[in-house]
N, C-alpha and C positions, 0 to 999 in steps of 0.2 A: 483566540479559541484555546480551550483547555482540553488536554487529552485525559480521559478517564479510561484506563486500560480495559480493553475488551468490551467497552460499553458505549463510549461516545467520544466525539471531538467537536467542540463548540455545540451548535444546536443540531448536529447530525448524530442520531442514535443509530448504532449499527443494526438495529432491528427495523429501521425505517425501510419502507418499500418505495418503489419508484414513484407511485402516485402521491405519496405524502411529500416527497421532495419536490415534485413538479408543482404541487399546489403552493409551496412556499417560494419556489424559484422557477417561475413560469418561462423564463428566457433560456432555460437549460437546453442543451443540444443532445438529443438521444442518439445512441449508436449501439454497436455490439462489437465484441471481440470474439475471435474463434481461436482457441489454443488446442491444437491436436484433437480437433473434433468436438470439443466442448464449447458451446456458445454461451456467452454471458452478456446481459444487457449492460449498457454503460450510459452515464450522463456526464456532460462537461458543462461546468458553470463558468462561462468566459469572464464574467465580471470579477469573479473571485479567484480565477485560475485554479479550479479544483476539478479533479477527475475522479469519478465514482464508478467502481465496478461492482455489479450485483452478483449474487451467488448463483444465479441462473438466468436463462433468457426471459423469464417472466418478471424479473426485477423484484422478487419477493423480499429480499433483505440485502443489506450491504455486505460485500465481502471485503472491500478495501476502499479507502479514500486517500488519494494522493493530493497534497497541497503544495503549491509552488511559490506562494507569496503570502505575506501577512505575518501576524504574530500568533505562533502556536506554542503554547506553554505545556511543559511537563514539569510538575512540581513548580519550582521557581525558575526553571530554565526556559528562556525564550529561544526555542530551537533554531529557527532560521536566522537569528541574529547572533548565535554563538559560533565558535569555530568547531569544525568536525572533530579535531583532536581533543578539544576541551570536553565536548559531549561524550565522545567515546570513553575518555578517562573517567568521567563522573558516572556514566551509566554502567560501565563495566565493574565499578565498585559495588553496585547494587544487583547486577544481573550477571552471575558467573557463567551463564549459558550464552552470553552475547556472541552473535555470529558476525564476524568481520570478514569482508571480502574486498575486492578491488573497486566496488561501487559504493561502499560505505559500511553500514552495520545494521543489524536487526536485533531487537530485544524481544525474545520469546516471553520473558517475564512481564514486560510492560505493553506488549501488543503494538509496537510501532517500529518502523525502520527509518533510517536517515540516509539519503543518497548524497554522495559527495564526489566531486571531481578527483579529490585526493584527501588523504588524512593528514595533510601538512598543517603546520602551525597557523597559517593564515587562511586556509581554505574554509569557506562557509558552505553549508548544505545547499543543494539545488532544489531539494524537495523532501517532504516527510510523508511516509505512507503509514496510515493507521488501519489496522485490520482486525477482523473478527477471530474468534477462537479456533476456527477450522482452517484458517488461511495457511498456516505453517504445516498443517497436516495433509494438505493436498499433495497427491503423488507427484513427485518431480520425475519426469520421464528421463530414462537413460538415453545416451546417444543412440543405442540400438533401437529403442522404442521410437525415437524421432525418425530414424532412417526407415524403419518398417512402415511408419505412418505415411511418409511422403513417397516412398518408392515401392511399397508393398513388400511382402515377405517372399523374396526371390527363391529362397531355399525350399519353399513349399510348392513352387511351380514346376 
């Protein structure tokens, strides 16, 4: 599968809706996730070990696709068969905004992230996540927002 930033990975177009994917992959398992009150439709394709999250509960378009096995190419790089350190070095040369954390790295320029157990010399990626143009713009809740969501706003009571 080839990543085309903010457009597609393999035969998955980020504008695909849940029905178009189910028609091509009828053995997919439907589900949903709930993150701080926002529900999103999900699909899991067990044969390919791919998890798809849609932008809403209606499954109108893909927000992200996480791929755990197979050959995923970006330019000439076979991501899951390269080391995390090698990938980080190559991609950081082209994406000066690369976000690196203890789970791997994310490329805002190229629309994908690589999850790694470590960024060591021999560590290989555990998965690749390809996302739409709004994915990184989603509001990340602060610790206070999370506490208020789960415990309520005690100061207002």
